[in-house]
N, C-alpha and C positions, 0 to 999 in steps of 0.2 A: 504493500500500500504506500502510495506517495504521501509522505508525512506533511508536506506543504498543503496538499489537497485536504488531508484530514484536518489540519489546523484551520483551513478556511471553513470547512464544514462545522467544526466545533465553535468558531466565533459566530457563525450564523445561527446555530442552535442557541447559543447564549443570548443573542440579540432577539430572536423570535420566541424563544421559550417553547419551541415545538419542533419535533422531528419531521412531521408531515409538512409544515410550512417551509422548513428548510429544504426538504426534498423538492417542493414546487419551485422555490426561489432559485435553487441551484440546478434545476432540471436534471435530477437524478432520482433513483428509486429510494423509497424509505428504508429498504433493506441495506442499501449502500451507505446511507447516513448512519444507520445503527452500526454497521461494520466499521466505519471510520472512527466513531466514538469508542467502540470496543477495543480497537487496536491501539488507539492512543492511551486508553486506560491500562491496557496490558503492558505497553511500552514504558509507561511511567510508574506502573505498579501502584496506582491510586485511582480512587473513584472521583471523576470530575463532575458528574451530574447526579442530582437526586431526581428520580422519575416517579411521578404519581399519575393517576388516571386523568388528572386535570391539567397538570403543568410540569415543566421541567425547570429545575433551578440549579444553580451552581453550588458545589461544595466549597469548603475553604481552599482545598487544593485546586479546584476548578477556577476560583477567583484569581489565584496566583498565576495559574497557567494561562488564563485568558490574557492577562496583562503582557506576558512574555510572547504569546502568539501574535498579539496585535503589533508588537515591536518588530518581530521577525517578518511578518507579512508586509509591513510598511517598507522595511529595508529591501525585501525581495522585490516588491513592486518598483521601488526606485531604481534598483539595478537593471531590471528588465526595461524600464522606460528609458534609462540613460543609454542602454545598448541599442534600443530601437531608434532613439533619436539620432544616434550616431549614424545609423543606416537610413535615416529619413523614413522610417516605417513606424506606424502606430499599431500596437497590438493590444490585446486584452478586451475589456468590455466596459461600455458606458451605460449607466442606467439613468433614464430620463423620465420625467413626468410632464404632461402638457394637457391643457384643456382640449376638449374634443374638436371644437370648430377650428381652432388654429392648427391643431394636429393634422386634421384632414386637409385643410386648405393650403397650408404652407410647410409644416414640418416634415410631412411624409416625403415630399420631393426634395427638401433640403437634406434630409438624412440620406436619401438615395444618392444625391450628388456628392455628399461628403464621403460616403463609403466607396464610391467609385474612385476617389482619390486615395483611400486607405482601405483596401479590400480585406486586410487581415484584422480589422477592428470590428468587434461585434457591438451592436447597440440594441438595448431593450427599452421600449418606451411604454410606460403606463399612461393610458389616455383617461384622464379624470379631471373634473373641475373641482374636486374636493382637495383641500389642503392636507398635506401629510407631513409628518416629521421626517425630514430627509435623512437624518442620521440613523434613526431607528429603522427606517425602511431601506437603508443602504442605497439611497438614490443620490446620484452625483449632481444632477442639475434639474431644476424645475423652470418651466416657461410659464409665466403668469402675467395676466393683463390687469394691471391695477396701478393707481397713483399712490397707493400706500402699501408697498411691499413689506413683508415681514422684517422688522428691524433686527431680528436675530440672525438674518441671513445676509450674505453679500449680494448686492443687486448690480447687474450690468444692463444698462438700457440698450435694447436692440432697435426699437422703432417706436413711432407714435401709432396709436390705434384710433383712427377717425371712424365715425359712424354716420350713416345716412338713414333717412326715413324712406321706406320703400313699400310698394304694393304692386300687384300684377296688373296688366292691362285688363284682365277679366274683372278684377275687383273694381277698378276705376270705371269700367263700363257700367257696372251694376249700381255703384254707390256714389260715383263722382269723386272729384279731388277735393281734399281739404284746402281751404283758401288762406288759413292762418293757423297758428298753433292752437288757439282757443277752439277752433272748429273741430279739432280732433275728438272732442267729447261726443260728437254726433256720429263718429265712425267706429267701425269694428277694429279695435286695436288689440294687438297681441304683445305680451310683455315677458321679459325675463323674470323668473320668480324670485331671483336673489337681487339683481341690480335693476332698479327702475321699474318695479312692478306697478307702482301707483302714481309715480311722479316723473314726468319728463321735463327737461330744461332745454330751452332754445335761446340763442343769442343772435342778434342782428344789429350791426352798427352801434354797438355799445348798449343796446336794449336787451334786457333779459326777461324772459317769460317762463313761468313754471306752470305746467298744466297737469291737473289731477286726472289721470287716465282711468277710464272704466274698462278694465281688461276683460274680454270675454274668453280669452285663452292665454294661459301662461305656461311656461316650461322652464326647466333649469338648464337647458342646453340650447345655444343659439342656432345650431343647424336645424333643429326641429322647427323653430320659428321661421327660419328661412324657407323651408319646404312647405310650411303652412301658407306662407305668403305667395310662393310660386303657384300653389293650388287655388289661389283666389280667396283664402280664408280671412284676409284682413291686412292691416298695416302693421309693420314692425320696424324697430330700429335694428339695423344690421351693420356690423363692422365692414369697412370697405374691403378689407383683405378677403372677405368671404363673398360679398355681394357684387363686386365690380364686374366679374365675368358674366353674371346674369344680367346686369344692367347693360353691358356692351352688346349682349345678344338680344336685347329687347324683351327679355322675359320678366324683368322688373323695371319699374319707373321710379325715379327719385322724386320725392314730394317735398314741397317747401324748400327748394334749393337755396333760397336766399337766407335761410336760417341755418345755423350750425348748432351742433350739440357738443357737450364737453368731450375733449379727447382724453384718452387713457394712455398709459405707457405699457409697452410690451417689454417685460424684464426677464432676464436670465438670472436665476437665483441659485446660489450654492453655499454650502455651510461655512467654508473657511478659505482664506487665501494661502494658508500654510500647506505645504506639500501638495500643491495643486497638480494632479496628474497631467502628463504631457498631452494625452489624448483629450482631456477636458479643456486644457488651454487652447489646443488647436481647434477644437470644435467651437468654443466661444468666439475665437477670432474669426472663424469661418462664418458664423451666424451674424456677427456684427457687420462684416463686409457685405454679406448677402442682403441684409435687411436695411442698412443705413440709407440706401438710395431707392428703397421700395416705392413703387408708384401706386400703392393701393389708395 
């Protein structure tokens, strides 16, 4: 048994508290996880974990060994990265998390282009709009759209996120166009259930208007609202990175174009600047260059 692999398995079990979760996260069988832990305990002649039907916890020996494992794995990864950097190659795996709409519209193609440059690098992306603890989940990078990113994380701004008010030609044929922000109260509006569910804000030439929206359909994911708008279900606010292609194709029309809505920031978030892996540094630089001149 490769002891470095066994150490990685052990540190993941310690983080997740579960053999099954570790097996899923490391893409191996539960039997292999059990074998790794067993061989480490046999090698050290010490029990590392206390196992019950509900959870797995560290013994005193396990706590001490975990600290050493983490040191060894950090040093090993640094050596591998330095060697790979000398050969201009990136290896290993990056774990990312990203909201669904930006993941579908932008990140999937960005990752494909980055991996074309670095074919030996593996990338695993968790598509979710739910905030997670990056350290506990062993995630290297989160892409989040917010003007108030988590202050406990390092934030690198990738781009601005502008939004537009849209509806399908079918909807406009049946219900007409809103003529002002206030007239939206007479239309079928669809809203994000977390951001702007009841209140939309518009600005024009220094004038700001806030409109209380009577939402007839809300969802916690922007792409759902986009497709509902495409189907003629109503008016929604859409990020331009997602809607522009449909606007250009004539499938959606921009409403109240003289009014703007507040912009958000698209941020790359990561836990620490210390010991930043070479692959993560390269991917961050790639995303900054890709998105800084985005025309969404």
